C-alpha positions in Angstrom: -15.8 9.5 -20.8 -15.4 10.8 -24.2 -14.4 8.8 -27.2 -12.3 9.5 -30.2 -13.1 7.9 -33.5 -10.2 7.7 -35.9 -10.4 6.6 -39.5 -7.3 5.7 -41.4 -7.6 5.3 -45.1 -4.6 3.2 -46.2 -2.4 3.5 -49.3 -3.7 0.6 -51.5 -2.4 -2.7 -50.3 -0.9 -1.3 -47.0 -3.7 -2.2 -44.5 -1.9 -5.4 -43.4 1.2 -3.2 -42.6 -1.0 -0.8 -40.6 -2.6 -3.7 -38.7 0.8 -5.2 -37.9 2.1 -1.8 -36.7 -0.8 -1.4 -34.2 -0.5 -5.0 -33.0 3.2 -5.1 -32.5 4.3 -1.5 -31.9 1.6 1.2 -31.3 -0.5 -0.6 -28.6 2.6 -1.2 -26.5 3.6 2.5 -26.7 0.0 3.5 -25.9 0.0 1.3 -22.8 3.1 3.1 -21.5 1.3 6.4 -22.0 -2.0 5.3 -20.5 -4.0 5.5 -23.7 -7.0 3.2 -23.7 -8.4 1.7 -26.9 -12.1 1.0 -27.2 -11.9 -1.2 -30.3 -10.6 -1.6 -33.8 -12.6 -2.5 -36.9 -12.1 -3.1 -40.6 -14.8 -3.1 -43.3 -16.3 -6.5 -44.2 -19.0 -5.0 -46.5 -18.9 -1.4 -47.6 -17.1 1.2 -49.6 -13.5 0.4 -48.9 -11.6 -2.6 -47.6 -8.5 -0.5 -47.1 -9.8 1.5 -44.1 -9.1 1.0 -40.4 -11.5 2.4 -37.8 -10.7 2.6 -34.2 -11.9 4.3 -31.0 -10.0 5.6 -28.0 -11.5 6.2 -24.6 -10.6 9.4 -22.7 -11.5 10.7 -19.2 -11.7 14.2 -20.6 -10.3 16.5 -23.3 -7.5 17.4 -21.0 -6.7 13.7 -20.5 -6.6 13.3 -24.3 -4.4 16.3 -24.8 -1.8 15.2 -22.2 -1.6 11.6 -23.2 -1.9 12.1 -27.0 0.8 14.8 -27.0 3.1 12.6 -25.0 2.6 9.8 -27.4 3.2 12.0 -30.4 6.5 13.2 -28.9 7.7 9.7 -28.0 11.1 9.0 -29.6 10.3 5.3 -29.8 7.1 6.0 -31.7 9.0 8.2 -34.2 11.7 5.6 -34.7 9.3 2.6 -35.1 7.0 4.6 -37.3 9.8 5.5 -39.6 11.0 1.9 -39.8 7.5 0.7 -40.8 7.3 3.4 -43.5 10.7 2.6 -45.0 9.0 1.3 -48.2 6.7 4.4 -48.3 3.7 5.8 -46.5 1.1 3.4 -45.0 -1.8 5.9 -44.4 -3.1 8.2 -47.1 -5.6 10.1 -45.0 -6.7 10.3 -41.4 -10.0 11.6 -40.0 -10.8 11.9 -36.4 -13.8 12.9 -34.4 -14.2 13.5 -30.6 -17.6 12.0 -29.5 -19.6 12.2 -26.4 -22.2 9.6 -25.5 -25.9 10.4 -25.6 -28.0 10.0 -22.5 -29.4 6.7 -23.9 -26.1 5.3 -25.1 -25.2 1.8 -23.7 -21.6 3.1 -23.7 -20.9 5.9 -21.3 
């Protein structure tokens, strides 16, 4: 398994909108494409309370490429995303990292 860490820095005040979009829209579309989430987190103590962190689990880089590209091209995703951004952008910046577990990691 490989893991993808994605960090979404929200436009100030829009984190609730991003959380709602994942909860009510994105996760259902991911399920249809076979995308597996490994967890979502927000900051309780730290630099910013407007950041969402999440991880995706992939069988391989090829698995990621196939499924992520299909998701990105999904017409429903484009339609729903546009609807949720009718009042302006939700996310100001996205960072992502592809991670591989170390030999001593409890998560493989």
